[in-house]
PDB file of N, CA, C and O in Angstrom:
ATOM      1  N   TYR A   1       0.883  -1.116  -0.116  1.00  0.00           N
ATOM      2  CA  TYR A   1      -0.185   0.067  -0.661  1.00  0.00           C
ATOM      3  C   TYR A   1       0.250   1.086  -0.131  1.00  0.00           C
ATOM      4  O   TYR A   1      -0.361   2.152  -0.197  1.00  0.00           O
ATOM      5  N   ALA A   2       2.128   0.847   0.897  1.00  0.00           N
ATOM      6  CA  ALA A   2       2.662   2.614   0.738  1.00  0.00           C
ATOM      7  C   ALA A   2       3.835   2.200  -0.617  1.00  0.00           C
ATOM      8  O   ALA A   2       4.971   2.422  -0.197  1.00  0.00           O
ATOM      9  N   ARG A   3       3.860   1.763  -1.833  1.00  0.00           N
ATOM     10  CA  ARG A   3       4.602   1.736  -2.953  1.00  0.00           C
ATOM     11  C   ARG A   3       5.486   2.553  -2.894  1.00  0.00           C
ATOM     12  O   ARG A   3       5.444   2.974  -1.738  1.00  0.00           O
ATOM     13  N   LEU A   4       6.344   3.094  -3.474  1.00  0.00           N
ATOM     14  CA  LEU A   4       6.955   4.374  -3.951  1.00  0.00           C
ATOM     15  C   LEU A   4       7.502   3.857  -5.383  1.00  0.00           C
ATOM     16  O   LEU A   4       8.632   3.383  -5.505  1.00  0.00           O
ATOM     17  N   ILE A   5       6.418   4.021  -6.661  1.00  0.00           N
ATOM     18  CA  ILE A   5       7.029   3.373  -7.770  1.00  0.00           C
ATOM     19  C   ILE A   5       7.766   4.330  -8.427  1.00  0.00           C
ATOM     20  O   ILE A   5       7.517   5.508  -8.168  1.00  0.00           O
ATOM     21  N   PRO A   6       8.866   3.984  -9.454  1.00  0.00           N
ATOM     22  CA  PRO A   6      10.288   5.087  -9.665  1.00  0.00           C
ATOM     23  C   PRO A   6       9.586   5.731 -11.239  1.00  0.00           C
ATOM     24  O   PRO A   6       9.443   5.073 -12.270  1.00  0.00           O
ATOM     25  N   THR A   7       9.305   6.862 -11.078  1.00  0.00           N
ATOM     26  CA  THR A   7       9.139   7.467 -12.225  1.00  0.00           C
ATOM     27  C   THR A   7       9.396   6.353 -13.341  1.00  0.00           C
ATOM     28  O   THR A   7       9.037   5.176 -13.304  1.00  0.00           O
ATOM     29  N   PRO A   8       9.991   6.908 -14.181  1.00  0.00           N
ATOM     30  CA  PRO A   8      10.516   5.539 -15.481  1.00  0.00           C
ATOM     31  C   PRO A   8       9.813   4.090 -14.928  1.00  0.00           C
ATOM     32  O   PRO A   8       8.958   3.578 -15.650  1.00  0.00           O
ATOM     33  N   GLU A   9      10.022   3.711 -14.191  1.00  0.00           N
ATOM     34  CA  GLU A   9       9.208   2.689 -14.399  1.00  0.00           C
ATOM     35  C   GLU A   9       7.394   2.735 -14.724  1.00  0.00           C
ATOM     36  O   GLU A   9       6.608   2.097 -15.423  1.00  0.00           O
ATOM     37  N   LEU A  10       7.323   3.956 -13.705  1.00  0.00           N
ATOM     38  CA  LEU A  10       5.787   4.015 -13.921  1.00  0.00           C
ATOM     39  C   LEU A  10       5.042   4.602 -14.931  1.00  0.00           C
ATOM     40  O   LEU A  10       3.827   4.554 -15.121  1.00  0.00           O
ATOM     41  N   ASN A  11       6.136   5.303 -15.712  1.00  0.00           N
ATOM     42  CA  ASN A  11       6.144   6.288 -17.298  1.00  0.00           C
ATOM     43  C   ASN A  11       5.651   5.123 -18.114  1.00  0.00           C
ATOM     44  O   ASN A  11       4.511   5.021 -18.567  1.00  0.00           O
ATOM     45  N   ARG A  12       6.974   3.952 -18.301  1.00  0.00           N
ATOM     46  CA  ARG A  12       6.571   2.332 -19.632  1.00  0.00           C
ATOM     47  C   ARG A  12       5.656   1.806 -18.675  1.00  0.00           C
ATOM     48  O   ARG A  12       5.799   0.595 -18.841  1.00  0.00           O
ATOM     49  N   ALA A  13       4.917   1.936 -17.893  1.00  0.00           N
ATOM     50  CA  ALA A  13       4.025   0.861 -17.878  1.00  0.00           C
ATOM     51  C   ALA A  13       2.330   1.862 -18.434  1.00  0.00           C
ATOM     52  O   ALA A  13       1.461   1.136 -18.916  1.00  0.00           O
ATOM     53  N   VAL A  14       2.032   3.226 -18.341  1.00  0.00           N
ATOM     54  CA  VAL A  14       1.600   4.124 -18.372  1.00  0.00           C
ATOM     55  C   VAL A  14       1.686   4.241 -19.935  1.00  0.00           C
ATOM     56  O   VAL A  14       0.613   4.621 -20.402  1.00  0.00           O
ATOM     57  N   GLN A  15       2.385   4.084 -20.607  1.00  0.00           N
ATOM     58  CA  GLN A  15       3.020   4.443 -21.896  1.00  0.00           C
ATOM     59  C   GLN A  15       2.744   3.149 -22.616  1.00  0.00           C
ATOM     60  O   GLN A  15       2.345   3.181 -23.780  1.00  0.00           O
ATOM     61  N   GLU A  16       2.976   1.776 -21.849  1.00  0.00           N
ATOM     62  CA  GLU A  16       2.299   1.116 -22.373  1.00  0.00           C
ATOM     63  C   GLU A  16       1.085   0.462 -22.393  1.00  0.00           C
ATOM     64  O   GLU A  16       0.837  -0.459 -23.171  1.00  0.00           O
ATOM     65  N   ILE A  17       0.137   1.001 -21.380  1.00  0.00           N
ATOM     66  CA  ILE A  17      -1.397   0.525 -21.386  1.00  0.00           C
ATOM     67  C   ILE A  17      -2.525   1.726 -22.146  1.00  0.00           C
ATOM     68  O   ILE A  17      -3.709   1.647 -22.473  1.00  0.00           O
ATOM     69  N   LEU A  18      -1.600   2.720 -22.217  1.00  0.00           N
ATOM     70  CA  LEU A  18      -1.914   4.206 -23.570  1.00  0.00           C
ATOM     71  C   LEU A  18      -1.877   2.736 -25.048  1.00  0.00           C
ATOM     72  O   LEU A  18      -2.785   2.067 -25.541  1.00  0.00           O
ATOM     73  N   ASN A  19      -0.829   2.763 -25.223  1.00  0.00           N
ATOM     74  CA  ASN A  19      -0.469   2.085 -26.521  1.00  0.00           C
ATOM     75  C   ASN A  19      -1.679   0.431 -26.491  1.00  0.00           C
ATOM     76  O   ASN A  19      -2.110   0.123 -27.602  1.00  0.00           O
ATOM     77  N   ARG A  20      -1.980  -0.179 -25.684  1.00  0.00           N
ATOM     78  CA  ARG A  20      -2.741  -0.891 -26.073  1.00  0.00           C
ATOM     79  C   ARG A  20      -4.046  -0.822 -26.354  1.00  0.00           C
ATOM     80  O   ARG A  20      -4.561  -1.735 -26.999  1.00  0.00           O
ATOM     81  N   VAL A  21      -5.036   0.615 -25.776  1.00  0.00           N
ATOM     82  CA  VAL A  21      -5.829   0.783 -26.270  1.00  0.00           C
ATOM     83  C   VAL A  21      -6.067   2.620 -26.511  1.00  0.00           C
ATOM     84  O   VAL A  21      -6.793   3.255 -25.746  1.00  0.00           O
ATOM     85  N   ARG A  22      -5.467   3.154 -27.465  1.00  0.00           N
ATOM     86  CA  ARG A  22      -5.581   4.650 -27.686  1.00  0.00           C
ATOM     87  C   ARG A  22      -6.365   5.116 -27.079  1.00  0.00           C
ATOM     88  O   ARG A  22      -7.218   4.360 -26.613  1.00  0.00           O
ATOM     89  N   PRO A  23      -6.443   6.368 -26.835  1.00  0.00           N
ATOM     90  CA  PRO A  23      -7.398   7.846 -25.972  1.00  0.00           C
ATOM     91  C   PRO A  23      -8.208   7.817 -27.214  1.00  0.00           C
ATOM     92  O   PRO A  23      -7.834   7.693 -28.380  1.00  0.00           O
ATOM     93  N   PRO A  24      -9.656   7.990 -26.611  1.00  0.00           N
ATOM     94  CA  PRO A  24     -10.715   8.102 -27.749  1.00  0.00           C
ATOM     95  C   PRO A  24     -10.649   9.600 -27.613  1.00  0.00           C
ATOM     96  O   PRO A  24     -10.216  10.306 -26.702  1.00  0.00           O
ATOM     97  N   ALA A  25     -11.370   9.978 -29.137  1.00  0.00           N
ATOM     98  CA  ALA A  25     -11.422  11.724 -29.626  1.00  0.00           C
ATOM     99  C   ALA A  25     -12.785  12.085 -28.317  1.00  0.00           C
ATOM    100  O   ALA A  25     -13.717  11.319 -28.073  1.00  0.00           O
ATOM    101  N   THR A  26     -12.615  13.019 -27.852  1.00  0.00           N
ATOM    102  CA  THR A  26     -13.769  13.943 -27.895  1.00  0.00           C
ATOM    103  C   THR A  26     -14.846  14.058 -28.468  1.00  0.00           C
ATOM    104  O   THR A  26     -14.945  13.744 -29.655  1.00  0.00           O
ATOM    105  N   SER A  27     -15.979  14.572 -27.699  1.00  0.00           N
ATOM    106  CA  SER A  27     -17.111  14.951 -29.461  1.00  0.00           C
ATOM    107  C   SER A  27     -16.654  15.965 -30.224  1.00  0.00           C
ATOM    108  O   SER A  27     -17.129  16.230 -31.329  1.00  0.00           O
ATOM    109  N   SER A  28     -15.340  16.834 -29.475  1.00  0.00           N
ATOM    110  CA  SER A  28     -15.158  18.196 -30.737  1.00  0.00           C
ATOM    111  C   SER A  28     -13.891  17.458 -31.389  1.00  0.00           C
ATOM    112  O   SER A  28     -13.225  18.132 -32.174  1.00  0.00           O
ATOM    113  N   GLY A  29     -13.443  15.950 -31.102  1.00  0.00           N
ATOM    114  CA  GLY A  29     -12.648  15.666 -32.296  1.00  0.00           C
ATOM    115  C   GLY A  29     -11.500  15.534 -31.210  1.00  0.00           C
ATOM    116  O   GLY A  29     -11.166  14.362 -31.380  1.00  0.00           O
ATOM    117  N   LYS A  30     -10.862  15.927 -30.407  1.00  0.00           N
ATOM    118  CA  LYS A  30      -9.817  16.462 -29.408  1.00  0.00           C
ATOM    119  C   LYS A  30      -8.966  15.160 -29.091  1.00  0.00           C
ATOM    120  O   LYS A  30      -9.703  14.218 -28.800  1.00  0.00           O
ATOM    121  N   HIS A  31      -8.102  14.964 -29.078  1.00  0.00           N
ATOM    122  CA  HIS A  31      -7.496  13.651 -28.555  1.00  0.00           C
ATOM    123  C   HIS A  31      -6.456  14.200 -27.291  1.00  0.00           C
ATOM    124  O   HIS A  31      -5.514  14.992 -27.263  1.00  0.00           O
ATOM    125  N   LEU A  32      -6.899  13.652 -26.634  1.00  0.00           N
ATOM    126  CA  LEU A  32      -5.657  13.108 -24.822  1.00  0.00           C
ATOM    127  C   LEU A  32      -4.221  12.873 -25.688  1.00  0.00           C
ATOM    128  O   LEU A  32      -4.144  11.987 -26.539  1.00  0.00           O
ATOM    129  N   LYS A  33      -2.912  13.922 -25.314  1.00  0.00           N
ATOM    130  CA  LYS A  33      -1.465  13.705 -25.571  1.00  0.00           C
ATOM    131  C   LYS A  33      -1.054  13.249 -24.091  1.00  0.00           C
ATOM    132  O   LYS A  33      -1.163  13.955 -23.089  1.00  0.00           O
ATOM    133  N   PHE A  34      -0.629  12.117 -24.133  1.00  0.00           N
ATOM    134  CA  PHE A  34      -0.015  12.177 -22.617  1.00  0.00           C
ATOM    135  C   PHE A  34       1.435  12.584 -22.474  1.00  0.00           C
ATOM    136  O   PHE A  34       2.048  12.137 -23.444  1.00  0.00           O
ATOM    137  N   TYR A  35       2.137  13.171 -21.754  1.00  0.00           N
ATOM    138  CA  TYR A  35       3.646  13.777 -21.353  1.00  0.00           C
ATOM    139  C   TYR A  35       4.318  12.518 -20.490  1.00  0.00           C
ATOM    140  O   TYR A  35       5.168  11.711 -20.868  1.00  0.00           O
ATOM    141  N   TYR A  36       3.749  12.611 -19.396  1.00  0.00           N
ATOM    142  CA  TYR A  36       5.061  12.026 -17.875  1.00  0.00           C
ATOM    143  C   TYR A  36       3.303  11.672 -17.142  1.00  0.00           C
ATOM    144  O   TYR A  36       2.113  11.952 -17.285  1.00  0.00           O
ATOM    145  N   ALA A  37       4.280  10.852 -16.298  1.00  0.00           N
ATOM    146  CA  ALA A  37       3.577  10.011 -15.388  1.00  0.00           C
ATOM    147  C   ALA A  37       4.935  10.830 -13.984  1.00  0.00           C
ATOM    148  O   ALA A  37       6.131  11.108 -14.073  1.00  0.00           O
ATOM    149  N   ALA A  38       3.937  10.944 -12.869  1.00  0.00           N
ATOM    150  CA  ALA A  38       5.233  11.045 -11.715  1.00  0.00           C
ATOM    151  C   ALA A  38       3.829  10.974 -10.324  1.00  0.00           C
ATOM    152  O   ALA A  38       2.796  11.599 -10.082  1.00  0.00           O
ATOM    153  N   GLN A  39       4.871   9.414  -9.496  1.00  0.00           N
ATOM    154  CA  GLN A  39       4.144   9.138  -8.272  1.00  0.00           C
ATOM    155  C   GLN A  39       4.113  10.830  -7.221  1.00  0.00           C
ATOM    156  O   GLN A  39       5.099  11.421  -6.781  1.00  0.00           O
ATOM    157  N   THR A  40       2.849  11.172  -7.099  1.00  0.00           N
ATOM    158  CA  THR A  40       3.419  12.127  -5.575  1.00  0.00           C
ATOM    159  C   THR A  40       2.780  12.092  -4.562  1.00  0.00           C
ATOM    160  O   THR A  40       2.749  13.137  -3.912  1.00  0.00           O
ATOM    161  N   SER A  41       1.974  10.805  -3.998  1.00  0.00           N
ATOM    162  CA  SER A  41       1.524  10.452  -2.752  1.00  0.00           C
ATOM    163  C   SER A  41       1.680   9.014  -2.955  1.00  0.00           C
ATOM    164  O   SER A  41       1.617   8.490  -4.067  1.00  0.00           O
ATOM    165  N   THR A  42       2.006   8.013  -1.221  1.00  0.00           N
ATOM    166  CA  THR A  42       1.690   6.804  -1.420  1.00  0.00           C
ATOM    167  C   THR A  42       0.833   6.241  -0.858  1.00  0.00           C
ATOM    168  O   THR A  42       0.907   5.024  -1.027  1.00  0.00           O
ATOM    169  N   LYS A  43      -0.277   6.677  -0.021  1.00  0.00           N
ATOM    170  CA  LYS A  43      -1.695   7.032   0.791  1.00  0.00           C
ATOM    171  C   LYS A  43      -1.639   7.381   0.957  1.00  0.00           C
ATOM    172  O   LYS A  43      -0.914   7.909   1.801  1.00  0.00           O
ATOM    173  N   PRO A  44      -3.055   7.799  -0.218  1.00  0.00           N
ATOM    174  CA  PRO A  44      -3.500   6.722  -1.036  1.00  0.00           C
ATOM    175  C   PRO A  44      -2.535   6.913  -2.024  1.00  0.00           C
ATOM    176  O   PRO A  44      -2.131   8.057  -2.234  1.00  0.00           O
ATOM    177  N   PRO A  45      -1.982   5.707  -2.840  1.00  0.00           N
ATOM    178  CA  PRO A  45      -1.094   6.348  -4.322  1.00  0.00           C
ATOM    179  C   PRO A  45      -1.554   7.224  -5.087  1.00  0.00           C
ATOM    180  O   PRO A  45      -2.725   7.488  -5.358  1.00  0.00           O
ATOM    181  N   THR A  46      -1.016   7.480  -5.286  1.00  0.00           N
ATOM    182  CA  THR A  46      -1.846   9.361  -6.040  1.00  0.00           C
ATOM    183  C   THR A  46      -0.238   9.796  -7.417  1.00  0.00           C
ATOM    184  O   THR A  46       0.929  10.185  -7.428  1.00  0.00           O
ATOM    185  N   PHE A  47      -1.302   9.375  -8.289  1.00  0.00           N
ATOM    186  CA  PHE A  47      -0.179   9.623  -9.717  1.00  0.00           C
ATOM    187  C   PHE A  47      -0.761  11.091 -10.187  1.00  0.00           C
ATOM    188  O   PHE A  47      -1.927  11.456 -10.035  1.00  0.00           O
ATOM    189  N   ALA A  48       0.280  11.839 -10.780  1.00  0.00           N
ATOM    190  CA  ALA A  48       0.518  13.191 -11.222  1.00  0.00           C
ATOM    191  C   ALA A  48       0.158  12.766 -12.302  1.00  0.00           C
ATOM    192  O   ALA A  48       0.762  11.707 -12.471  1.00  0.00           O
ATOM    193  N   LEU A  49      -0.707  13.048 -13.439  1.00  0.00           N
ATOM    194  CA  LEU A  49      -0.647  12.569 -14.940  1.00  0.00           C
ATOM    195  C   LEU A  49      -0.336  14.009 -15.994  1.00  0.00           C
ATOM    196  O   LEU A  49      -1.407  14.581 -16.200  1.00  0.00           O
ATOM    197  N   TYR A  50       0.724  14.637 -16.619  1.00  0.00           N
ATOM    198  CA  TYR A  50       0.938  15.616 -17.177  1.00  0.00           C
ATOM    199  C   TYR A  50       0.126  14.827 -18.959  1.00  0.00           C
ATOM    200  O   TYR A  50       0.369  13.780 -19.559  1.00  0.00           O
ATOM    201  N   VAL A  51      -0.746  15.859 -19.212  1.00  0.00           N
ATOM    202  CA  VAL A  51      -1.264  15.630 -20.400  1.00  0.00           C
ATOM    203  C   VAL A  51      -1.500  17.331 -20.836  1.00  0.00           C
ATOM    204  O   VAL A  51      -1.415  18.270 -20.044  1.00  0.00           O
ATOM    205  N   ASN A  52      -1.831  17.432 -22.388  1.00  0.00           N
ATOM    206  CA  ASN A  52      -1.868  18.333 -23.745  1.00  0.00           C
ATOM    207  C   ASN A  52      -3.483  18.999 -22.730  1.00  0.00           C
ATOM    208  O   ASN A  52      -3.026  19.941 -22.083  1.00  0.00           O
ATOM    209  N   ASN A  53      -4.845  18.888 -22.430  1.00  0.00           N
ATOM    210  CA  ASN A  53      -5.984  19.482 -21.652  1.00  0.00           C
ATOM    211  C   ASN A  53      -6.210  17.938 -20.731  1.00  0.00           C
ATOM    212  O   ASN A  53      -6.477  16.852 -21.246  1.00  0.00           O
ATOM    213  N   PRO A  54      -6.067  18.143 -19.623  1.00  0.00           N
ATOM    214  CA  PRO A  54      -7.099  17.277 -18.706  1.00  0.00           C
ATOM    215  C   PRO A  54      -8.777  17.039 -19.327  1.00  0.00           C
ATOM    216  O   PRO A  54      -9.375  16.007 -19.022  1.00  0.00           O
ATOM    217  N   ARG A  55      -9.217  17.747 -19.918  1.00  0.00           N
ATOM    218  CA  ARG A  55     -10.794  18.132 -20.450  1.00  0.00           C
ATOM    219  C   ARG A  55     -10.852  17.554 -21.101  1.00  0.00           C
ATOM    220  O   ARG A  55     -11.979  17.630 -21.590  1.00  0.00           O
ATOM    221  N   TYR A  56     -10.057  16.588 -21.736  1.00  0.00           N
ATOM    222  CA  TYR A  56     -10.183  15.287 -23.042  1.00  0.00           C
ATOM    223  C   TYR A  56      -9.928  14.357 -22.243  1.00  0.00           C
ATOM    224  O   TYR A  56      -9.688  13.299 -22.826  1.00  0.00           O
ATOM    225  N   ARG A  57      -9.881  14.313 -21.168  1.00  0.00           N
ATOM    226  CA  ARG A  57     -10.452  12.575 -20.600  1.00  0.00           C
ATOM    227  C   ARG A  57     -11.681  12.630 -20.522  1.00  0.00           C
ATOM    228  O   ARG A  57     -12.516  13.424 -20.090  1.00  0.00           O
ATOM    229  N   ILE A  58     -11.651  10.806 -21.437  1.00  0.00           N
ATOM    230  CA  ILE A  58     -12.921  10.489 -21.246  1.00  0.00           C
ATOM    231  C   ILE A  58     -13.541   9.259 -19.717  1.00  0.00           C
ATOM    232  O   ILE A  58     -13.119   8.138 -19.434  1.00  0.00           O
ATOM    233  N   LYS A  59     -14.362   9.880 -19.210  1.00  0.00           N
ATOM    234  CA  LYS A  59     -14.343   8.851 -17.985  1.00  0.00           C
ATOM    235  C   LYS A  59     -14.620   7.333 -17.868  1.00  0.00           C
ATOM    236  O   LYS A  59     -14.709   6.975 -16.693  1.00  0.00           O
ATOM    237  N   ASN A  60     -14.779   6.348 -18.782  1.00  0.00           N
ATOM    238  CA  ASN A  60     -14.289   5.038 -19.628  1.00  0.00           C
ATOM    239  C   ASN A  60     -13.086   4.851 -19.732  1.00  0.00           C
ATOM    240  O   ASN A  60     -12.605   3.751 -19.457  1.00  0.00           O
ATOM    241  N   TYR A  61     -12.342   5.872 -20.147  1.00  0.00           N
ATOM    242  CA  TYR A  61     -10.889   5.221 -20.461  1.00  0.00           C
ATOM    243  C   TYR A  61     -10.068   5.860 -18.925  1.00  0.00           C
ATOM    244  O   TYR A  61      -8.972   5.370 -18.654  1.00  0.00           O
ATOM    245  N   VAL A  62     -10.345   6.371 -18.481  1.00  0.00           N
ATOM    246  CA  VAL A  62      -9.785   6.765 -17.034  1.00  0.00           C
ATOM    247  C   VAL A  62     -10.244   5.991 -16.368  1.00  0.00           C
ATOM    248  O   VAL A  62      -9.640   5.581 -15.378  1.00  0.00           O
ATOM    249  N   SER A  63     -11.711   5.464 -16.779  1.00  0.00           N
ATOM    250  CA  SER A  63     -11.220   4.440 -15.473  1.00  0.00           C
ATOM    251  C   SER A  63      -9.907   3.065 -16.150  1.00  0.00           C
ATOM    252  O   SER A  63      -8.973   2.692 -15.440  1.00  0.00           O
ATOM    253  N   TYR A  64     -10.080   2.664 -17.210  1.00  0.00           N
ATOM    254  CA  TYR A  64      -9.085   1.887 -17.716  1.00  0.00           C
ATOM    255  C   TYR A  64      -7.974   2.001 -17.817  1.00  0.00           C
ATOM    256  O   TYR A  64      -7.313   0.986 -18.032  1.00  0.00           O
ATOM    257  N   LEU A  65      -7.299   3.328 -17.700  1.00  0.00           N
ATOM    258  CA  LEU A  65      -6.218   3.323 -16.764  1.00  0.00           C
ATOM    259  C   LEU A  65      -5.975   3.223 -15.585  1.00  0.00           C
ATOM    260  O   LEU A  65      -4.881   2.949 -15.091  1.00  0.00           O
ATOM    261  N   GLU A  66      -7.138   3.469 -14.945  1.00  0.00           N
ATOM    262  CA  GLU A  66      -6.735   3.154 -13.442  1.00  0.00           C
ATOM    263  C   GLU A  66      -6.712   1.338 -12.925  1.00  0.00           C
ATOM    264  O   GLU A  66      -6.160   0.729 -12.009  1.00  0.00           O
ATOM    265  N   ARG A  67      -7.490   1.005 -13.900  1.00  0.00           N
ATOM    266  CA  ARG A  67      -7.313  -0.703 -13.942  1.00  0.00           C
ATOM    267  C   ARG A  67      -6.038  -1.166 -14.403  1.00  0.00           C
ATOM    268  O   ARG A  67      -5.780  -2.271 -13.924  1.00  0.00           O
ATOM    269  N   GLY A  68      -5.028  -0.658 -15.264  1.00  0.00           N
ATOM    270  CA  GLY A  68      -4.295  -1.024 -16.095  1.00  0.00           C
ATOM    271  C   GLY A  68      -3.246  -1.279 -15.170  1.00  0.00           C
ATOM    272  O   GLY A  68      -2.663  -2.358 -15.062  1.00  0.00           O
ATOM    273  N   LEU A  69      -2.870   0.454 -14.051  1.00  0.00           N
ATOM    274  CA  LEU A  69      -1.843   0.644 -13.098  1.00  0.00           C
ATOM    275  C   LEU A  69      -2.408  -0.280 -11.820  1.00  0.00           C
ATOM    276  O   LEU A  69      -1.507  -0.906 -11.261  1.00  0.00           O
ATOM    277  N   ARG A  70      -3.347  -0.412 -11.429  1.00  0.00           N
ATOM    278  CA  ARG A  70      -4.066  -1.656 -10.348  1.00  0.00           C
ATOM    279  C   ARG A  70      -3.272  -2.955 -10.296  1.00  0.00           C
ATOM    280  O   ARG A  70      -2.688  -3.523  -9.373  1.00  0.00           O
ATOM    281  N   GLU A  71      -3.509  -3.355 -12.104  1.00  0.00           N
ATOM    282  CA  GLU A  71      -3.309  -4.216 -12.641  1.00  0.00           C
ATOM    283  C   GLU A  71      -1.963  -4.985 -11.933  1.00  0.00           C
ATOM    284  O   GLU A  71      -1.751  -5.871 -11.105  1.00  0.00           O
ATOM    285  N   ARG A  72      -1.030  -3.862 -12.994  1.00  0.00           N
ATOM    286  CA  ARG A  72       0.365  -3.587 -12.986  1.00  0.00           C
ATOM    287  C   ARG A  72       1.740  -3.439 -11.629  1.00  0.00           C
ATOM    288  O   ARG A  72       2.890  -3.877 -11.626  1.00  0.00           O
ATOM    289  N   PHE A  73       1.254  -2.927 -10.976  1.00  0.00           N
ATOM    290  CA  PHE A  73       1.584  -2.842  -9.458  1.00  0.00           C
ATOM    291  C   PHE A  73       1.127  -3.574  -8.360  1.00  0.00           C
ATOM    292  O   PHE A  73       1.616  -3.429  -7.239  1.00  0.00           O
ATOM    293  N   GLY A  74       0.026  -4.521  -8.665  1.00  0.00           N
ATOM    294  CA  GLY A  74      -0.580  -4.621  -7.549  1.00  0.00           C
ATOM    295  C   GLY A  74      -1.452  -3.472  -6.267  1.00  0.00           C
ATOM    296  O   GLY A  74      -1.198  -3.368  -5.067  1.00  0.00           O
ATOM    297  N   PHE A  75      -2.296  -2.891  -6.927  1.00  0.00           N
ATOM    298  CA  PHE A  75      -3.240  -1.664  -6.277  1.00  0.00           C
ATOM    299  C   PHE A  75      -4.282  -2.593  -5.851  1.00  0.00           C
ATOM    300  O   PHE A  75      -4.735  -2.346  -4.733  1.00  0.00           O
ATOM    301  N   GLN A  76      -4.971  -3.992  -6.698  1.00  0.00           N
ATOM    302  CA  GLN A  76      -6.155  -4.635  -6.307  1.00  0.00           C
ATOM    303  C   GLN A  76      -6.647  -4.194  -5.028  1.00  0.00           C
ATOM    304  O   GLN A  76      -5.970  -4.554  -4.066  1.00  0.00           O
ATOM    305  N   GLY A  77      -7.895  -3.343  -4.744  1.00  0.00           N
ATOM    306  CA  GLY A  77      -8.603  -3.102  -3.727  1.00  0.00           C
ATOM    307  C   GLY A  77      -8.765  -2.023  -3.288  1.00  0.00           C
ATOM    308  O   GLY A  77      -9.876  -1.587  -2.986  1.00  0.00           O
ATOM    309  N   ILE A  78      -7.198  -1.102  -3.117  1.00  0.00           N
ATOM    310  CA  ILE A  78      -6.738  -0.263  -2.749  1.00  0.00           C
ATOM    311  C   ILE A  78      -6.787   1.201  -3.921  1.00  0.00           C
ATOM    312  O   ILE A  78      -6.321   1.326  -5.053  1.00  0.00           O
ATOM    313  N   PRO A  79      -7.617   2.213  -2.985  1.00  0.00           N
ATOM    314  CA  PRO A  79      -7.930   3.568  -3.661  1.00  0.00           C
ATOM    315  C   PRO A  79      -6.527   4.014  -4.559  1.00  0.00           C
ATOM    316  O   PRO A  79      -5.424   4.128  -4.026  1.00  0.00           O
ATOM    317  N   ILE A  80      -6.772   4.234  -5.954  1.00  0.00           N
ATOM    318  CA  ILE A  80      -5.768   5.814  -6.104  1.00  0.00           C
ATOM    319  C   ILE A  80      -6.238   6.333  -6.911  1.00  0.00           C
ATOM    320  O   ILE A  80      -7.166   6.030  -7.661  1.00  0.00           O
ATOM    321  N   VAL A  81      -5.313   7.602  -6.777  1.00  0.00           N
ATOM    322  CA  VAL A  81      -6.049   9.137  -6.758  1.00  0.00           C
ATOM    323  C   VAL A  81      -5.102   9.473  -8.762  1.00  0.00           C
ATOM    324  O   VAL A  81      -3.899   9.501  -9.022  1.00  0.00           O
ATOM    325  N   LEU A  82      -5.943   9.599  -9.422  1.00  0.00           N
ATOM    326  CA  LEU A  82      -4.839  10.236 -11.162  1.00  0.00           C
ATOM    327  C   LEU A  82      -5.262  11.527 -10.502  1.00  0.00           C
ATOM    328  O   LEU A  82      -6.390  11.689 -10.035  1.00  0.00           O
ATOM    329  N   ASP A  83      -4.296  12.447 -10.483  1.00  0.00           N
ATOM    330  CA  ASP A  83      -4.397  13.670 -10.656  1.00  0.00           C
ATOM    331  C   ASP A  83      -3.897  14.078 -12.074  1.00  0.00           C
ATOM    332  O   ASP A  83      -2.867  13.563 -12.510  1.00  0.00           O
ATOM    333  N   TRP A  84      -4.710  15.137 -12.922  1.00  0.00           N
ATOM    334  CA  TRP A  84      -4.976  15.013 -14.375  1.00  0.00           C
ATOM    335  C   TRP A  84      -4.350  16.912 -14.586  1.00  0.00           C
ATOM    336  O   TRP A  84      -5.033  17.908 -14.822  1.00  0.00           O
ATOM    337  N   LYS A  85      -2.489  16.767 -14.336  1.00  0.00           N
ATOM    338  CA  LYS A  85      -2.518  18.003 -14.620  1.00  0.00           C
ATOM    339  C   LYS A  85      -2.268  18.983 -16.031  1.00  0.00           C
ATOM    340  O   LYS A  85      -1.433  18.246 -16.554  1.00  0.00           O
ATOM    341  N   ARG A  86      -2.374  19.813 -16.737  1.00  0.00           N
ATOM    342  CA  ARG A  86      -2.132  20.208 -18.239  1.00  0.00           C
ATOM    343  C   ARG A  86      -0.224  20.797 -18.511  1.00  0.00           C
ATOM    344  O   ARG A  86       0.383  21.587 -17.787  1.00  0.00           O
ATOM    345  N   SER A  87       0.055  20.431 -19.159  1.00  0.00           N
ATOM    346  CA  SER A  87       1.324  20.716 -19.701  1.00  0.00           C
ATOM    347  C   SER A  87       1.550  20.563 -20.841  1.00  0.00           C
ATOM    348  O   SER A  87       1.086  19.602 -21.454  1.00  0.00           O
ATOM    349  N   GLN A  88       2.470  21.650 -21.508  1.00  0.00           N
ATOM    350  CA  GLN A  88       2.633  21.859 -22.746  1.00  0.00           C
ATOM    351  C   GLN A  88       4.209  21.610 -23.325  1.00  0.00           C
ATOM    352  O   GLN A  88       4.465  21.788 -24.516  1.00  0.00           O
TER     353      GLN A  88
END
């Protein structure tokens, strides 16, 4: 539960998850673009995700990403927080 994931390992995992299923476009045709991720807290596990525009995230895709991170790092049954941040 108090696991700290190294940033390079986290970024590889996020990229693999995103490559399996690409983020869908919003209703206006915009796509979420991922830049990098970093773990900012361990209790609960909190991850900052730096993207082009957090408004482009789609609820089902956020759930898919959370599920992928849980499976990859053994966080089943543990709440995780994804903190979406704008980066350019």
